[in-house]
PyMOL Python script that loads the backbone (N, CA, C, O; Angstrom):
from pymol import cmd

cmd.read_pdbstr("""\
ATOM      1  N   UNK A   1      -8.394 -12.794  -1.042  1.00  0.00           N
ATOM      2  CA  UNK A   1      -8.890 -11.586  -1.301  1.00  0.00           C
ATOM      3  C   UNK A   1      -7.555 -10.409  -1.267  1.00  0.00           C
ATOM      4  O   UNK A   1      -6.558 -10.516  -0.553  1.00  0.00           O
ATOM      5  N   UNK A   2      -7.764  -9.596  -1.968  1.00  0.00           N
ATOM      6  CA  UNK A   2      -6.765  -8.590  -2.040  1.00  0.00           C
ATOM      7  C   UNK A   2      -6.757  -7.615  -0.696  1.00  0.00           C
ATOM      8  O   UNK A   2      -7.790  -7.428  -0.054  1.00  0.00           O
ATOM      9  N   UNK A   3      -5.530  -7.032  -0.347  1.00  0.00           N
ATOM     10  CA  UNK A   3      -5.194  -6.476   1.049  1.00  0.00           C
ATOM     11  C   UNK A   3      -5.434  -4.981   0.584  1.00  0.00           C
ATOM     12  O   UNK A   3      -5.284  -4.629  -0.586  1.00  0.00           O
ATOM     13  N   UNK A   4      -5.799  -4.181   1.552  1.00  0.00           N
ATOM     14  CA  UNK A   4      -5.780  -2.802   1.256  1.00  0.00           C
ATOM     15  C   UNK A   4      -4.249  -2.516   1.699  1.00  0.00           C
ATOM     16  O   UNK A   4      -3.644  -3.140   2.571  1.00  0.00           O
ATOM     17  N   UNK A   5      -3.664  -1.270   0.792  1.00  0.00           N
ATOM     18  CA  UNK A   5      -2.351  -0.860   1.290  1.00  0.00           C
ATOM     19  C   UNK A   5      -2.579   0.338   1.793  1.00  0.00           C
ATOM     20  O   UNK A   5      -3.451   1.116   1.404  1.00  0.00           O
ATOM     21  N   UNK A   6      -1.696   0.540   2.789  1.00  0.00           N
ATOM     22  CA  UNK A   6      -1.691   2.204   3.459  1.00  0.00           C
ATOM     23  C   UNK A   6      -1.005   2.964   2.423  1.00  0.00           C
ATOM     24  O   UNK A   6      -0.355   2.452   1.511  1.00  0.00           O
ATOM     25  N   UNK A   7      -1.191   4.292   2.620  1.00  0.00           N
ATOM     26  CA  UNK A   7      -0.871   5.396   1.668  1.00  0.00           C
ATOM     27  C   UNK A   7       0.461   5.748   2.438  1.00  0.00           C
ATOM     28  O   UNK A   7       0.349   6.112   3.609  1.00  0.00           O
ATOM     29  N   UNK A   8       1.689   5.668   1.877  1.00  0.00           N
ATOM     30  CA  UNK A   8       3.097   5.892   2.374  1.00  0.00           C
ATOM     31  C   UNK A   8       3.226   7.401   2.685  1.00  0.00           C
ATOM     32  O   UNK A   8       3.880   7.863   3.620  1.00  0.00           O
ATOM     33  N   UNK A   9       2.561   8.064   1.834  1.00  0.00           N
ATOM     34  CA  UNK A   9       2.817   9.667   2.228  1.00  0.00           C
ATOM     35  C   UNK A   9       1.864  10.138   3.114  1.00  0.00           C
ATOM     36  O   UNK A   9       2.183  11.175   3.696  1.00  0.00           O
ATOM     37  N   UNK A  10       0.677   9.619   3.405  1.00  0.00           N
ATOM     38  CA  UNK A  10      -0.309   9.954   4.366  1.00  0.00           C
ATOM     39  C   UNK A  10       0.423   9.405   5.903  1.00  0.00           C
ATOM     40  O   UNK A  10       0.207  10.019   6.948  1.00  0.00           O
ATOM     41  N   UNK A  11       1.145   8.390   5.857  1.00  0.00           N
ATOM     42  CA  UNK A  11       1.541   7.762   6.846  1.00  0.00           C
ATOM     43  C   UNK A  11       2.999   8.704   7.710  1.00  0.00           C
ATOM     44  O   UNK A  11       3.296   8.675   8.904  1.00  0.00           O
ATOM     45  N   UNK A  12       3.756   9.570   6.428  1.00  0.00           N
ATOM     46  CA  UNK A  12       4.625  10.365   7.132  1.00  0.00           C
ATOM     47  C   UNK A  12       4.101  11.594   7.433  1.00  0.00           C
ATOM     48  O   UNK A  12       4.909  12.475   7.728  1.00  0.00           O
ATOM     49  N   UNK A  13       2.723  11.900   7.426  1.00  0.00           N
ATOM     50  CA  UNK A  13       2.060  13.245   7.499  1.00  0.00           C
ATOM     51  C   UNK A  13       1.098  13.424   9.056  1.00  0.00           C
ATOM     52  O   UNK A  13       0.901  14.410   9.765  1.00  0.00           O
ATOM     53  N   UNK A  14       0.685  12.119   9.157  1.00  0.00           N
ATOM     54  CA  UNK A  14      -0.414  12.032  10.123  1.00  0.00           C
ATOM     55  C   UNK A  14      -0.151  10.941  11.328  1.00  0.00           C
ATOM     56  O   UNK A  14       0.389   9.871  11.047  1.00  0.00           O
ATOM     57  N   UNK A  15      -0.483  11.192  12.450  1.00  0.00           N
ATOM     58  CA  UNK A  15      -0.303  10.316  13.374  1.00  0.00           C
ATOM     59  C   UNK A  15      -1.575   9.810  14.164  1.00  0.00           C
ATOM     60  O   UNK A  15      -2.607  10.479  14.099  1.00  0.00           O
ATOM     61  N   UNK A  16      -1.539   8.887  14.755  1.00  0.00           N
ATOM     62  CA  UNK A  16      -2.901   8.522  15.227  1.00  0.00           C
ATOM     63  C   UNK A  16      -2.672   8.240  17.149  1.00  0.00           C
ATOM     64  O   UNK A  16      -2.173   7.216  17.614  1.00  0.00           O
ATOM     65  N   UNK A  17      -3.066   9.161  17.799  1.00  0.00           N
ATOM     66  CA  UNK A  17      -3.036   9.243  19.175  1.00  0.00           C
ATOM     67  C   UNK A  17      -3.784   7.981  19.703  1.00  0.00           C
ATOM     68  O   UNK A  17      -4.551   7.376  18.954  1.00  0.00           O
ATOM     69  N   UNK A  18      -3.577   7.598  20.927  1.00  0.00           N
ATOM     70  CA  UNK A  18      -3.999   6.669  21.612  1.00  0.00           C
ATOM     71  C   UNK A  18      -5.493   6.467  21.990  1.00  0.00           C
ATOM     72  O   UNK A  18      -6.045   5.449  22.406  1.00  0.00           O
ATOM     73  N   UNK A  19      -6.007   7.707  21.739  1.00  0.00           N
ATOM     74  CA  UNK A  19      -7.654   7.422  21.975  1.00  0.00           C
ATOM     75  C   UNK A  19      -8.177   7.554  20.533  1.00  0.00           C
ATOM     76  O   UNK A  19      -9.363   7.858  20.405  1.00  0.00           O
ATOM     77  N   UNK A  20      -7.389   7.351  19.378  1.00  0.00           N
ATOM     78  CA  UNK A  20      -7.936   7.417  18.163  1.00  0.00           C
ATOM     79  C   UNK A  20      -7.992   8.709  17.034  1.00  0.00           C
ATOM     80  O   UNK A  20      -8.277   8.738  15.837  1.00  0.00           O
ATOM     81  N   UNK A  21      -7.594   9.721  17.978  1.00  0.00           N
ATOM     82  CA  UNK A  21      -7.773  11.078  17.160  1.00  0.00           C
ATOM     83  C   UNK A  21      -6.289  11.035  16.058  1.00  0.00           C
ATOM     84  O   UNK A  21      -5.240  10.435  16.295  1.00  0.00           O
ATOM     85  N   UNK A  22      -6.585  11.779  14.964  1.00  0.00           N
ATOM     86  CA  UNK A  22      -5.734  11.680  13.994  1.00  0.00           C
ATOM     87  C   UNK A  22      -5.153  13.294  14.008  1.00  0.00           C
ATOM     88  O   UNK A  22      -5.806  14.281  13.668  1.00  0.00           O
ATOM     89  N   UNK A  23      -3.735  13.276  14.499  1.00  0.00           N
ATOM     90  CA  UNK A  23      -2.928  14.469  14.650  1.00  0.00           C
ATOM     91  C   UNK A  23      -2.137  15.250  13.155  1.00  0.00           C
ATOM     92  O   UNK A  23      -1.739  14.539  12.233  1.00  0.00           O
ATOM     93  N   UNK A  24      -2.062  16.132  13.136  1.00  0.00           N
ATOM     94  CA  UNK A  24      -1.463  16.726  11.850  1.00  0.00           C
ATOM     95  C   UNK A  24      -0.640  17.847  12.489  1.00  0.00           C
ATOM     96  O   UNK A  24      -0.750  18.291  13.631  1.00  0.00           O
ATOM     97  N   UNK A  25       0.314  18.261  11.401  1.00  0.00           N
ATOM     98  CA  UNK A  25       1.025  19.419  11.714  1.00  0.00           C
ATOM     99  C   UNK A  25       0.300  20.609  10.915  1.00  0.00           C
ATOM    100  O   UNK A  25      -0.436  20.518   9.932  1.00  0.00           O
ATOM    101  N   UNK A  26       0.750  21.848  11.675  1.00  0.00           N
ATOM    102  CA  UNK A  26       0.370  23.236  11.050  1.00  0.00           C
ATOM    103  C   UNK A  26       0.999  23.752  10.012  1.00  0.00           C
ATOM    104  O   UNK A  26       2.227  23.775  10.102  1.00  0.00           O
ATOM    105  N   UNK A  27       0.458  24.224   8.937  1.00  0.00           N
ATOM    106  CA  UNK A  27       1.231  24.988   7.698  1.00  0.00           C
ATOM    107  C   UNK A  27       1.765  26.036   8.023  1.00  0.00           C
ATOM    108  O   UNK A  27       1.536  26.600   9.093  1.00  0.00           O
ATOM    109  N   UNK A  28       2.656  26.502   7.035  1.00  0.00           N
ATOM    110  CA  UNK A  28       3.443  27.626   7.037  1.00  0.00           C
ATOM    111  C   UNK A  28       4.663  27.555   7.767  1.00  0.00           C
ATOM    112  O   UNK A  28       5.409  28.532   7.828  1.00  0.00           O
ATOM    113  N   UNK A  29       5.012  26.094   8.523  1.00  0.00           N
ATOM    114  CA  UNK A  29       6.335  26.186   9.097  1.00  0.00           C
ATOM    115  C   UNK A  29       7.278  25.510   8.518  1.00  0.00           C
ATOM    116  O   UNK A  29       8.078  24.891   9.219  1.00  0.00           O
ATOM    117  N   UNK A  30       7.367  25.495   7.204  1.00  0.00           N
ATOM    118  CA  UNK A  30       8.471  24.631   6.256  1.00  0.00           C
ATOM    119  C   UNK A  30       9.296  25.227   5.721  1.00  0.00           C
ATOM    120  O   UNK A  30      10.337  24.571   5.686  1.00  0.00           O
ATOM    121  N   UNK A  31       9.397  26.406   5.154  1.00  0.00           N
ATOM    122  CA  UNK A  31      10.398  26.849   4.874  1.00  0.00           C
ATOM    123  C   UNK A  31      10.015  28.661   4.562  1.00  0.00           C
ATOM    124  O   UNK A  31       8.870  29.109   4.506  1.00  0.00           O
ATOM    125  N   UNK A  32      11.193  29.413   4.406  1.00  0.00           N
ATOM    126  CA  UNK A  32      11.089  30.944   4.389  1.00  0.00           C
ATOM    127  C   UNK A  32      10.884  31.418   5.733  1.00  0.00           C
ATOM    128  O   UNK A  32      10.322  32.487   5.971  1.00  0.00           O
ATOM    129  N   UNK A  33      11.276  30.734   6.508  1.00  0.00           N
ATOM    130  CA  UNK A  33      10.916  31.397   8.159  1.00  0.00           C
ATOM    131  C   UNK A  33      11.655  32.631   8.699  1.00  0.00           C
ATOM    132  O   UNK A  33      11.454  33.111   9.815  1.00  0.00           O
ATOM    133  N   UNK A  34      12.493  33.074   7.829  1.00  0.00           N
ATOM    134  CA  UNK A  34      13.422  34.301   8.096  1.00  0.00           C
ATOM    135  C   UNK A  34      12.544  35.575   8.346  1.00  0.00           C
ATOM    136  O   UNK A  34      12.621  36.276   9.355  1.00  0.00           O
ATOM    137  N   UNK A  35      11.856  35.739   7.485  1.00  0.00           N
ATOM    138  CA  UNK A  35      10.979  36.867   7.736  1.00  0.00           C
ATOM    139  C   UNK A  35       9.694  36.724   8.103  1.00  0.00           C
ATOM    140  O   UNK A  35       8.909  37.666   7.992  1.00  0.00           O
ATOM    141  N   UNK A  36       9.274  35.363   8.651  1.00  0.00           N
ATOM    142  CA  UNK A  36       7.963  35.542   9.526  1.00  0.00           C
ATOM    143  C   UNK A  36       8.441  35.746  10.982  1.00  0.00           C
ATOM    144  O   UNK A  36       9.537  35.478  11.473  1.00  0.00           O
ATOM    145  N   UNK A  37       7.272  36.325  11.583  1.00  0.00           N
ATOM    146  CA  UNK A  37       7.429  36.511  13.009  1.00  0.00           C
ATOM    147  C   UNK A  37       8.019  35.338  13.919  1.00  0.00           C
ATOM    148  O   UNK A  37       7.844  34.169  13.573  1.00  0.00           O
ATOM    149  N   UNK A  38       8.689  35.642  15.039  1.00  0.00           N
ATOM    150  CA  UNK A  38       9.138  34.585  15.664  1.00  0.00           C
ATOM    151  C   UNK A  38       7.708  34.005  16.627  1.00  0.00           C
ATOM    152  O   UNK A  38       7.431  32.843  16.922  1.00  0.00           O
ATOM    153  N   UNK A  39       7.059  35.112  16.922  1.00  0.00           N
ATOM    154  CA  UNK A  39       5.623  34.915  17.473  1.00  0.00           C
ATOM    155  C   UNK A  39       4.752  34.039  16.479  1.00  0.00           C
ATOM    156  O   UNK A  39       4.007  33.169  16.927  1.00  0.00           O
ATOM    157  N   UNK A  40       4.861  34.283  15.132  1.00  0.00           N
ATOM    158  CA  UNK A  40       3.901  33.155  14.468  1.00  0.00           C
ATOM    159  C   UNK A  40       4.430  31.834  14.421  1.00  0.00           C
ATOM    160  O   UNK A  40       3.745  30.843  14.675  1.00  0.00           O
ATOM    161  N   UNK A  41       5.942  31.785  14.020  1.00  0.00           N
ATOM    162  CA  UNK A  41       6.207  30.390  14.012  1.00  0.00           C
ATOM    163  C   UNK A  41       6.173  29.629  15.408  1.00  0.00           C
ATOM    164  O   UNK A  41       6.071  28.403  15.373  1.00  0.00           O
ATOM    165  N   UNK A  42       6.250  30.251  16.582  1.00  0.00           N
ATOM    166  CA  UNK A  42       6.160  29.528  17.675  1.00  0.00           C
ATOM    167  C   UNK A  42       4.614  29.138  17.731  1.00  0.00           C
ATOM    168  O   UNK A  42       4.135  28.105  18.199  1.00  0.00           O
ATOM    169  N   UNK A  43       4.045  30.058  17.226  1.00  0.00           N
ATOM    170  CA  UNK A  43       2.271  29.528  17.468  1.00  0.00           C
ATOM    171  C   UNK A  43       1.963  28.300  16.481  1.00  0.00           C
ATOM    172  O   UNK A  43       1.095  27.459  16.716  1.00  0.00           O
ATOM    173  N   UNK A  44       2.843  28.307  15.270  1.00  0.00           N
ATOM    174  CA  UNK A  44       2.420  27.133  14.875  1.00  0.00           C
ATOM    175  C   UNK A  44       3.112  25.758  15.071  1.00  0.00           C
ATOM    176  O   UNK A  44       2.827  24.814  14.334  1.00  0.00           O
ATOM    177  N   UNK A  45       4.062  25.647  16.111  1.00  0.00           N
ATOM    178  CA  UNK A  45       4.741  24.662  16.642  1.00  0.00           C
ATOM    179  C   UNK A  45       3.608  23.639  17.186  1.00  0.00           C
ATOM    180  O   UNK A  45       2.552  24.015  17.694  1.00  0.00           O
ATOM    181  N   UNK A  46       3.977  22.332  17.008  1.00  0.00           N
ATOM    182  CA  UNK A  46       3.292  21.314  17.869  1.00  0.00           C
ATOM    183  C   UNK A  46       2.193  20.884  16.872  1.00  0.00           C
ATOM    184  O   UNK A  46       1.948  21.594  15.897  1.00  0.00           O
ATOM    185  N   UNK A  47       1.419  19.545  17.137  1.00  0.00           N
ATOM    186  CA  UNK A  47       0.584  19.136  16.409  1.00  0.00           C
ATOM    187  C   UNK A  47      -0.721  19.675  16.637  1.00  0.00           C
ATOM    188  O   UNK A  47      -0.831  20.422  17.609  1.00  0.00           O
ATOM    189  N   UNK A  48      -1.871  19.418  15.841  1.00  0.00           N
ATOM    190  CA  UNK A  48      -3.153  19.789  16.232  1.00  0.00           C
ATOM    191  C   UNK A  48      -4.267  18.828  15.948  1.00  0.00           C
ATOM    192  O   UNK A  48      -3.806  18.263  14.956  1.00  0.00           O
ATOM    193  N   UNK A  49      -5.175  18.396  16.122  1.00  0.00           N
ATOM    194  CA  UNK A  49      -6.201  17.634  15.956  1.00  0.00           C
ATOM    195  C   UNK A  49      -6.689  17.698  14.607  1.00  0.00           C
ATOM    196  O   UNK A  49      -7.213  18.782  14.351  1.00  0.00           O
ATOM    197  N   UNK A  50      -6.675  16.703  13.479  1.00  0.00           N
ATOM    198  CA  UNK A  50      -7.616  17.149  12.118  1.00  0.00           C
ATOM    199  C   UNK A  50      -8.950  17.118  12.547  1.00  0.00           C
ATOM    200  O   UNK A  50      -9.525  16.556  13.479  1.00  0.00           O
ATOM    201  N   UNK A  51      -9.394  18.066  11.390  1.00  0.00           N
ATOM    202  CA  UNK A  51     -10.951  18.002  11.492  1.00  0.00           C
ATOM    203  C   UNK A  51     -11.834  16.844  11.381  1.00  0.00           C
ATOM    204  O   UNK A  51     -11.525  16.028  10.512  1.00  0.00           O
ATOM    205  N   UNK A  52     -12.842  16.614  12.066  1.00  0.00           N
ATOM    206  CA  UNK A  52     -13.629  15.439  11.719  1.00  0.00           C
ATOM    207  C   UNK A  52     -13.855  15.006  10.282  1.00  0.00           C
ATOM    208  O   UNK A  52     -13.724  13.855   9.865  1.00  0.00           O
ATOM    209  N   UNK A  53     -14.257  16.210   9.484  1.00  0.00           N
ATOM    210  CA  UNK A  53     -14.813  15.676   8.178  1.00  0.00           C
ATOM    211  C   UNK A  53     -13.602  15.155   7.313  1.00  0.00           C
ATOM    212  O   UNK A  53     -13.772  14.372   6.379  1.00  0.00           O
ATOM    213  N   UNK A  54     -12.372  15.640   7.684  1.00  0.00           N
ATOM    214  CA  UNK A  54     -10.987  14.866   6.897  1.00  0.00           C
ATOM    215  C   UNK A  54     -10.521  13.732   7.654  1.00  0.00           C
ATOM    216  O   UNK A  54      -9.755  12.930   7.118  1.00  0.00           O
ATOM    217  N   UNK A  55     -10.925  13.573   8.913  1.00  0.00           N
ATOM    218  CA  UNK A  55     -10.481  12.486   9.726  1.00  0.00           C
ATOM    219  C   UNK A  55     -10.730  11.087   9.217  1.00  0.00           C
ATOM    220  O   UNK A  55      -9.857  10.220   9.161  1.00  0.00           O
ATOM    221  N   UNK A  56     -12.200  10.908   8.787  1.00  0.00           N
ATOM    222  CA  UNK A  56     -12.552   9.826   8.268  1.00  0.00           C
ATOM    223  C   UNK A  56     -11.701   9.108   6.883  1.00  0.00           C
ATOM    224  O   UNK A  56     -11.428   7.915   6.754  1.00  0.00           O
ATOM    225  N   UNK A  57     -11.407  10.166   5.977  1.00  0.00           N
ATOM    226  CA  UNK A  57     -10.818   9.815   4.364  1.00  0.00           C
ATOM    227  C   UNK A  57      -9.179   9.576   5.063  1.00  0.00           C
ATOM    228  O   UNK A  57      -8.523   8.783   4.388  1.00  0.00           O
ATOM    229  N   UNK A  58      -8.579  10.025   6.056  1.00  0.00           N
ATOM    230  CA  UNK A  58      -7.273  10.126   6.363  1.00  0.00           C
ATOM    231  C   UNK A  58      -7.084   8.441   7.096  1.00  0.00           C
ATOM    232  O   UNK A  58      -6.167   7.650   6.877  1.00  0.00           O
ATOM    233  N   UNK A  59      -8.282   8.256   8.004  1.00  0.00           N
ATOM    234  CA  UNK A  59      -8.198   6.967   8.523  1.00  0.00           C
ATOM    235  C   UNK A  59      -8.295   5.775   7.534  1.00  0.00           C
ATOM    236  O   UNK A  59      -8.113   4.635   7.962  1.00  0.00           O
ATOM    237  N   UNK A  60      -8.525   5.958   6.460  1.00  0.00           N
ATOM    238  CA  UNK A  60      -8.843   4.938   5.466  1.00  0.00           C
ATOM    239  C   UNK A  60      -7.368   4.967   4.729  1.00  0.00           C
ATOM    240  O   UNK A  60      -6.875   3.886   4.407  1.00  0.00           O
ATOM    241  N   UNK A  61      -6.678   6.160   4.467  1.00  0.00           N
ATOM    242  CA  UNK A  61      -5.494   6.102   3.800  1.00  0.00           C
ATOM    243  C   UNK A  61      -4.414   5.225   4.509  1.00  0.00           C
ATOM    244  O   UNK A  61      -3.673   4.448   3.908  1.00  0.00           O
ATOM    245  N   UNK A  62      -4.411   5.468   6.038  1.00  0.00           N
ATOM    246  CA  UNK A  62      -3.549   5.054   7.023  1.00  0.00           C
ATOM    247  C   UNK A  62      -3.726   3.390   7.106  1.00  0.00           C
ATOM    248  O   UNK A  62      -2.840   2.628   7.494  1.00  0.00           O
ATOM    249  N   UNK A  63      -4.873   3.049   6.720  1.00  0.00           N
ATOM    250  CA  UNK A  63      -4.887   1.614   6.505  1.00  0.00           C
ATOM    251  C   UNK A  63      -5.445   0.886   8.351  1.00  0.00           C
ATOM    252  O   UNK A  63      -5.559  -0.327   8.528  1.00  0.00           O
TER     253      UNK A  63
END
""", "prot")
cmd.dss("prot")
cmd.show_as("cartoon", "prot")
cmd.util.cbc("prot")
cmd.orient("prot")
């Protein structure tokens, strides 16, 4: 039987916690940070759990 391949791009963007939640990065923290307030860039630091509606799709991509 053919095997499912994991999506290499999804593997770089999402991680699965020990309890099975999928974590993602926040948007707007990639570039052009100089003019954004420091308060905003600090708020965007760290991972947040993925919405349950999207988690099912991403779990399939991760394999």
